[in-house]
PDB file of N, CA, C and O in Angstrom:
ATOM      1  N   MET A   1       0.856  -1.183   0.000  1.00  0.00           N
ATOM      2  CA  MET A   1       0.000   0.000   0.000  1.00  0.00           C
ATOM      3  C   MET A   1       0.894   1.235   0.000  1.00  0.00           C
ATOM      4  O   MET A   1       1.801   1.353   0.824  1.00  0.00           O
ATOM      5  N   ALA A   2       0.638   2.144  -0.917  1.00  0.00           N
ATOM      6  CA  ALA A   2       1.436   3.367  -1.018  1.00  0.00           C
ATOM      7  C   ALA A   2       1.017   4.362   0.064  1.00  0.00           C
ATOM      8  O   ALA A   2      -0.153   4.444   0.439  1.00  0.00           O
ATOM      9  N   ASP A   3       1.994   5.108   0.552  1.00  0.00           N
ATOM     10  CA  ASP A   3       1.680   6.158   1.527  1.00  0.00           C
ATOM     11  C   ASP A   3       1.023   7.317   0.800  1.00  0.00           C
ATOM     12  O   ASP A   3       1.569   7.849  -0.167  1.00  0.00           O
ATOM     13  N   SER A   4      -0.146   7.700   1.269  1.00  0.00           N
ATOM     14  CA  SER A   4      -0.818   8.847   0.668  1.00  0.00           C
ATOM     15  C   SER A   4      -0.648  10.050   1.587  1.00  0.00           C
ATOM     16  O   SER A   4      -0.668   9.904   2.810  1.00  0.00           O
ATOM     17  N   PRO A   5      -0.482  11.235   1.010  1.00  0.00           N
ATOM     18  CA  PRO A   5      -0.306  12.425   1.847  1.00  0.00           C
ATOM     19  C   PRO A   5      -1.586  12.738   2.621  1.00  0.00           C
ATOM     20  O   PRO A   5      -2.694  12.469   2.157  1.00  0.00           O
ATOM     21  N   LEU A   6      -1.409  13.302   3.791  1.00  0.00           N
ATOM     22  CA  LEU A   6      -2.567  13.703   4.588  1.00  0.00           C
ATOM     23  C   LEU A   6      -3.289  14.855   3.925  1.00  0.00           C
ATOM     24  O   LEU A   6      -2.666  15.726   3.316  1.00  0.00           O
ATOM     25  N   ARG A   7      -4.596  14.855   4.044  1.00  0.00           N
ATOM     26  CA  ARG A   7      -5.359  16.004   3.577  1.00  0.00           C
ATOM     27  C   ARG A   7      -5.065  17.165   4.514  1.00  0.00           C
ATOM     28  O   ARG A   7      -4.782  16.942   5.691  1.00  0.00           O
ATOM     29  N   PRO A   8      -5.124  18.399   4.022  1.00  0.00           N
ATOM     30  CA  PRO A   8      -4.855  19.553   4.895  1.00  0.00           C
ATOM     31  C   PRO A   8      -5.734  19.576   6.140  1.00  0.00           C
ATOM     32  O   PRO A   8      -5.251  19.897   7.226  1.00  0.00           O
ATOM     33  N   SER A   9      -7.016  19.241   6.005  1.00  0.00           N
ATOM     34  CA  SER A   9      -7.896  19.273   7.179  1.00  0.00           C
ATOM     35  C   SER A   9      -7.483  18.216   8.200  1.00  0.00           C
ATOM     36  O   SER A   9      -7.570  18.463   9.403  1.00  0.00           O
ATOM     37  N   SER A  10      -7.041  17.061   7.752  1.00  0.00           N
ATOM     38  CA  SER A  10      -6.568  16.020   8.667  1.00  0.00           C
ATOM     39  C   SER A  10      -5.303  16.471   9.385  1.00  0.00           C
ATOM     40  O   SER A  10      -5.144  16.235  10.583  1.00  0.00           O
ATOM     41  N   LEU A  11      -4.422  17.108   8.661  1.00  0.00           N
ATOM     42  CA  LEU A  11      -3.185  17.598   9.260  1.00  0.00           C
ATOM     43  C   LEU A  11      -3.468  18.690  10.290  1.00  0.00           C
ATOM     44  O   LEU A  11      -2.844  18.715  11.351  1.00  0.00           O
ATOM     45  N   ILE A  12      -4.392  19.581   9.989  1.00  0.00           N
ATOM     46  CA  ILE A  12      -4.764  20.634  10.942  1.00  0.00           C
ATOM     47  C   ILE A  12      -5.352  20.010  12.202  1.00  0.00           C
ATOM     48  O   ILE A  12      -5.000  20.410  13.312  1.00  0.00           O
ATOM     49  N   ASN A  13      -6.236  19.040  12.044  1.00  0.00           N
ATOM     50  CA  ASN A  13      -6.814  18.368  13.210  1.00  0.00           C
ATOM     51  C   ASN A  13      -5.741  17.672  14.037  1.00  0.00           C
ATOM     52  O   ASN A  13      -5.788  17.704  15.266  1.00  0.00           O
ATOM     53  N   THR A  14      -4.781  17.047  13.376  1.00  0.00           N
ATOM     54  CA  THR A  14      -3.696  16.379  14.085  1.00  0.00           C
ATOM     55  C   THR A  14      -2.858  17.377  14.870  1.00  0.00           C
ATOM     56  O   THR A  14      -2.517  17.127  16.026  1.00  0.00           O
ATOM     57  N   VAL A  15      -2.525  18.501  14.256  1.00  0.00           N
ATOM     58  CA  VAL A  15      -1.734  19.537  14.931  1.00  0.00           C
ATOM     59  C   VAL A  15      -2.491  20.063  16.150  1.00  0.00           C
ATOM     60  O   VAL A  15      -1.907  20.226  17.221  1.00  0.00           O
ATOM     61  N   TYR A  16      -3.783  20.327  15.989  1.00  0.00           N
ATOM     62  CA  TYR A  16      -4.582  20.798  17.128  1.00  0.00           C
ATOM     63  C   TYR A  16      -4.608  19.766  18.246  1.00  0.00           C
ATOM     64  O   TYR A  16      -4.358  20.087  19.407  1.00  0.00           O
ATOM     65  N   GLY A  17      -4.913  18.528  17.887  1.00  0.00           N
ATOM     66  CA  GLY A  17      -5.048  17.493  18.906  1.00  0.00           C
ATOM     67  C   GLY A  17      -3.741  17.163  19.604  1.00  0.00           C
ATOM     68  O   GLY A  17      -3.720  16.939  20.814  1.00  0.00           O
ATOM     69  N   ALA A  18      -2.656  17.131  18.853  1.00  0.00           N
ATOM     70  CA  ALA A  18      -1.382  16.705  19.414  1.00  0.00           C
ATOM     71  C   ALA A  18      -0.623  17.823  20.126  1.00  0.00           C
ATOM     72  O   ALA A  18       0.114  17.563  21.077  1.00  0.00           O
ATOM     73  N   PHE A  19      -0.797  19.061  19.674  1.00  0.00           N
ATOM     74  CA  PHE A  19       0.043  20.135  20.198  1.00  0.00           C
ATOM     75  C   PHE A  19      -0.726  21.324  20.759  1.00  0.00           C
ATOM     76  O   PHE A  19      -0.481  21.743  21.891  1.00  0.00           O
ATOM     77  N   LEU A  20      -1.642  21.864  19.987  1.00  0.00           N
ATOM     78  CA  LEU A  20      -2.275  23.135  20.365  1.00  0.00           C
ATOM     79  C   LEU A  20      -3.239  23.010  21.525  1.00  0.00           C
ATOM     80  O   LEU A  20      -3.375  23.941  22.319  1.00  0.00           O
ATOM     81  N   ARG A  21      -3.906  21.882  21.635  1.00  0.00           N
ATOM     82  CA  ARG A  21      -4.864  21.703  22.728  1.00  0.00           C
ATOM     83  C   ARG A  21      -4.173  21.856  24.077  1.00  0.00           C
ATOM     84  O   ARG A  21      -4.731  22.451  24.999  1.00  0.00           O
ATOM     85  N   ARG A  22      -2.965  21.323  24.194  1.00  0.00           N
ATOM     86  CA  ARG A  22      -2.199  21.435  25.443  1.00  0.00           C
ATOM     87  C   ARG A  22      -1.765  22.866  25.733  1.00  0.00           C
ATOM     88  O   ARG A  22      -1.498  23.226  26.880  1.00  0.00           O
ATOM     89  N   LEU A  23      -1.699  23.677  24.680  1.00  0.00           N
ATOM     90  CA  LEU A  23      -1.234  25.059  24.828  1.00  0.00           C
ATOM     91  C   LEU A  23      -2.385  26.052  24.874  1.00  0.00           C
ATOM     92  O   LEU A  23      -2.175  27.246  24.658  1.00  0.00           O
ATOM     93  N   GLY A  24      -3.586  25.587  25.149  1.00  0.00           N
ATOM     94  CA  GLY A  24      -4.742  26.469  25.232  1.00  0.00           C
ATOM     95  C   GLY A  24      -5.663  26.374  24.036  1.00  0.00           C
ATOM     96  O   GLY A  24      -6.761  26.928  24.071  1.00  0.00           O
ATOM     97  N   GLY A  25      -5.251  25.682  22.965  1.00  0.00           N
ATOM     98  CA  GLY A  25      -6.118  25.439  21.827  1.00  0.00           C
ATOM     99  C   GLY A  25      -6.337  26.610  20.894  1.00  0.00           C
ATOM    100  O   GLY A  25      -7.270  26.589  20.090  1.00  0.00           O
ATOM    101  N   TRP A  26      -5.497  27.635  20.981  1.00  0.00           N
ATOM    102  CA  TRP A  26      -5.705  28.809  20.134  1.00  0.00           C
ATOM    103  C   TRP A  26      -4.470  29.072  19.291  1.00  0.00           C
ATOM    104  O   TRP A  26      -3.341  28.961  19.770  1.00  0.00           O
ATOM    105  N   ILE A  27      -4.694  29.425  18.021  1.00  0.00           N
ATOM    106  CA  ILE A  27      -3.635  29.865  17.124  1.00  0.00           C
ATOM    107  C   ILE A  27      -4.274  30.807  16.110  1.00  0.00           C
ATOM    108  O   ILE A  27      -5.407  30.586  15.682  1.00  0.00           O
ATOM    109  N   SER A  28      -3.567  31.836  15.733  1.00  0.00           N
ATOM    110  CA  SER A  28      -4.119  32.744  14.725  1.00  0.00           C
ATOM    111  C   SER A  28      -4.101  32.042  13.371  1.00  0.00           C
ATOM    112  O   SER A  28      -3.286  31.150  13.136  1.00  0.00           O
ATOM    113  N   VAL A  29      -4.994  32.447  12.494  1.00  0.00           N
ATOM    114  CA  VAL A  29      -5.057  31.857  11.162  1.00  0.00           C
ATOM    115  C   VAL A  29      -3.744  32.102  10.428  1.00  0.00           C
ATOM    116  O   VAL A  29      -3.251  31.212   9.736  1.00  0.00           O
ATOM    117  N   ALA A  30      -3.176  33.284  10.567  1.00  0.00           N
ATOM    118  CA  ALA A  30      -1.902  33.593   9.902  1.00  0.00           C
ATOM    119  C   ALA A  30      -0.798  32.644  10.373  1.00  0.00           C
ATOM    120  O   ALA A  30      -0.014  32.147   9.565  1.00  0.00           O
ATOM    121  N   ASP A  31      -0.741  32.398  11.683  1.00  0.00           N
ATOM    122  CA  ASP A  31       0.273  31.480  12.207  1.00  0.00           C
ATOM    123  C   ASP A  31       0.014  30.046  11.758  1.00  0.00           C
ATOM    124  O   ASP A  31       0.952  29.302  11.472  1.00  0.00           O
ATOM    125  N   LEU A  32      -1.251  29.661  11.697  1.00  0.00           N
ATOM    126  CA  LEU A  32      -1.593  28.318  11.235  1.00  0.00           C
ATOM    127  C   LEU A  32      -1.203  28.148   9.766  1.00  0.00           C
ATOM    128  O   LEU A  32      -0.703  27.093   9.375  1.00  0.00           O
ATOM    129  N   LEU A  33      -1.426  29.166   8.966  1.00  0.00           N
ATOM    130  CA  LEU A  33      -1.025  29.109   7.556  1.00  0.00           C
ATOM    131  C   LEU A  33       0.494  29.010   7.421  1.00  0.00           C
ATOM    132  O   LEU A  33       0.998  28.282   6.565  1.00  0.00           O
ATOM    133  N   THR A  34       1.214  29.734   8.258  1.00  0.00           N
ATOM    134  CA  THR A  34       2.677  29.650   8.254  1.00  0.00           C
ATOM    135  C   THR A  34       3.133  28.247   8.622  1.00  0.00           C
ATOM    136  O   THR A  34       4.034  27.695   7.990  1.00  0.00           O
ATOM    137  N   LEU A  35       2.517  27.673   9.639  1.00  0.00           N
ATOM    138  CA  LEU A  35       2.849  26.319  10.054  1.00  0.00           C
ATOM    139  C   LEU A  35       2.548  25.318   8.948  1.00  0.00           C
ATOM    140  O   LEU A  35       3.357  24.428   8.685  1.00  0.00           O
ATOM    141  N   MET A  36       1.404  25.448   8.300  1.00  0.00           N
ATOM    142  CA  MET A  36       1.050  24.535   7.219  1.00  0.00           C
ATOM    143  C   MET A  36       2.035  24.660   6.055  1.00  0.00           C
ATOM    144  O   MET A  36       2.368  23.663   5.414  1.00  0.00           O
ATOM    145  N   ALA A  37       2.495  25.870   5.786  1.00  0.00           N
ATOM    146  CA  ALA A  37       3.488  26.070   4.727  1.00  0.00           C
ATOM    147  C   ALA A  37       4.794  25.346   5.082  1.00  0.00           C
ATOM    148  O   ALA A  37       5.443  24.768   4.210  1.00  0.00           O
ATOM    149  N   GLU A  38       5.171  25.381   6.353  1.00  0.00           N
ATOM    150  CA  GLU A  38       6.370  24.667   6.806  1.00  0.00           C
ATOM    151  C   GLU A  38       6.209  23.153   6.641  1.00  0.00           C
ATOM    152  O   GLU A  38       7.194  22.431   6.491  1.00  0.00           O
ATOM    153  N   LEU A  39       4.972  22.686   6.669  1.00  0.00           N
ATOM    154  CA  LEU A  39       4.678  21.262   6.498  1.00  0.00           C
ATOM    155  C   LEU A  39       4.358  20.924   5.044  1.00  0.00           C
ATOM    156  O   LEU A  39       3.814  19.859   4.752  1.00  0.00           O
ATOM    157  N   ASP A  40       4.701  21.842   4.130  1.00  0.00           N
ATOM    158  CA  ASP A  40       4.523  21.665   2.685  1.00  0.00           C
ATOM    159  C   ASP A  40       3.074  21.537   2.244  1.00  0.00           C
ATOM    160  O   ASP A  40       2.772  20.826   1.286  1.00  0.00           O
ATOM    161  N   VAL A  41       2.175  22.226   2.944  1.00  0.00           N
ATOM    162  CA  VAL A  41       0.775  22.294   2.519  1.00  0.00           C
ATOM    163  C   VAL A  41       0.598  23.572   1.713  1.00  0.00           C
ATOM    164  O   VAL A  41       0.962  24.656   2.167  1.00  0.00           O
ATOM    165  N   ASP A  42       0.045  23.442   0.528  1.00  0.00           N
ATOM    166  CA  ASP A  42      -0.197  24.572  -0.356  1.00  0.00           C
ATOM    167  C   ASP A  42      -1.099  25.602   0.323  1.00  0.00           C
ATOM    168  O   ASP A  42      -2.085  25.232   0.960  1.00  0.00           O
ATOM    169  N   GLY A  43      -0.774  26.892   0.195  1.00  0.00           N
ATOM    170  CA  GLY A  43      -1.533  27.963   0.840  1.00  0.00           C
ATOM    171  C   GLY A  43      -3.025  27.939   0.559  1.00  0.00           C
ATOM    172  O   GLY A  43      -3.819  27.956   1.499  1.00  0.00           O
ATOM    173  N   PRO A  44      -3.436  27.900  -0.713  1.00  0.00           N
ATOM    174  CA  PRO A  44      -4.875  27.863  -1.002  1.00  0.00           C
ATOM    175  C   PRO A  44      -5.566  26.628  -0.416  1.00  0.00           C
ATOM    176  O   PRO A  44      -6.709  26.718   0.032  1.00  0.00           O
ATOM    177  N   ALA A  45      -4.893  25.490  -0.415  1.00  0.00           N
ATOM    178  CA  ALA A  45      -5.485  24.279   0.162  1.00  0.00           C
ATOM    179  C   ALA A  45      -5.655  24.435   1.671  1.00  0.00           C
ATOM    180  O   ALA A  45      -6.666  24.013   2.232  1.00  0.00           O
ATOM    181  N   ALA A  46      -4.665  25.042   2.326  1.00  0.00           N
ATOM    182  CA  ALA A  46      -4.753  25.267   3.770  1.00  0.00           C
ATOM    183  C   ALA A  46      -5.872  26.251   4.090  1.00  0.00           C
ATOM    184  O   ALA A  46      -6.633  26.029   5.031  1.00  0.00           O
ATOM    185  N   ARG A  47      -5.985  27.333   3.324  1.00  0.00           N
ATOM    186  CA  ARG A  47      -7.051  28.316   3.556  1.00  0.00           C
ATOM    187  C   ARG A  47      -8.421  27.689   3.377  1.00  0.00           C
ATOM    188  O   ARG A  47      -9.338  27.948   4.157  1.00  0.00           O
ATOM    189  N   SER A  48      -8.557  26.866   2.351  1.00  0.00           N
ATOM    190  CA  SER A  48      -9.832  26.196   2.093  1.00  0.00           C
ATOM    191  C   SER A  48     -10.167  25.246   3.231  1.00  0.00           C
ATOM    192  O   SER A  48     -11.318  25.188   3.663  1.00  0.00           O
ATOM    193  N   ALA A  49      -9.188  24.501   3.723  1.00  0.00           N
ATOM    194  CA  ALA A  49      -9.417  23.562   4.823  1.00  0.00           C
ATOM    195  C   ALA A  49      -9.817  24.311   6.092  1.00  0.00           C
ATOM    196  O   ALA A  49     -10.720  23.881   6.809  1.00  0.00           O
ATOM    197  N   ILE A  50      -9.156  25.415   6.366  1.00  0.00           N
ATOM    198  CA  ILE A  50      -9.479  26.218   7.541  1.00  0.00           C
ATOM    199  C   ILE A  50     -10.912  26.750   7.443  1.00  0.00           C
ATOM    200  O   ILE A  50     -11.665  26.721   8.416  1.00  0.00           O
ATOM    201  N   SER A  51     -11.268  27.228   6.269  1.00  0.00           N
ATOM    202  CA  SER A  51     -12.619  27.742   6.057  1.00  0.00           C
ATOM    203  C   SER A  51     -13.665  26.666   6.296  1.00  0.00           C
ATOM    204  O   SER A  51     -14.682  26.906   6.948  1.00  0.00           O
ATOM    205  N   ARG A  52     -13.403  25.465   5.756  1.00  0.00           N
ATOM    206  CA  ARG A  52     -14.356  24.360   5.946  1.00  0.00           C
ATOM    207  C   ARG A  52     -14.429  23.931   7.411  1.00  0.00           C
ATOM    208  O   ARG A  52     -15.508  23.610   7.909  1.00  0.00           O
ATOM    209  N   LEU A  53     -13.293  23.925   8.100  1.00  0.00           N
ATOM    210  CA  LEU A  53     -13.282  23.510   9.498  1.00  0.00           C
ATOM    211  C   LEU A  53     -13.992  24.527  10.389  1.00  0.00           C
ATOM    212  O   LEU A  53     -14.548  24.155  11.423  1.00  0.00           O
ATOM    213  N   LYS A  54     -13.982  25.801  10.005  1.00  0.00           N
ATOM    214  CA  LYS A  54     -14.639  26.839  10.803  1.00  0.00           C
ATOM    215  C   LYS A  54     -16.157  26.718  10.741  1.00  0.00           C
ATOM    216  O   LYS A  54     -16.849  27.150  11.664  1.00  0.00           O
ATOM    217  N   LYS A  55     -16.682  26.137   9.667  1.00  0.00           N
ATOM    218  CA  LYS A  55     -18.145  26.044   9.484  1.00  0.00           C
ATOM    219  C   LYS A  55     -18.767  25.075  10.405  1.00  0.00           C
ATOM    220  O   LYS A  55     -19.983  24.885  10.373  1.00  0.00           O
TER     221      LYS A  55
END
């Protein structure tokens, strides 16, 4: 079975659950986008995932 890349929304949920929840659960959207860029997530894909997760 080939390794498939995580979807941006899955990666955001993982980051929140594993790291941010312990730190109060808050991060600015700009900082989250910067973090996603460091994890090689395309900017528009990250913005779209954030928008969908906010709904």
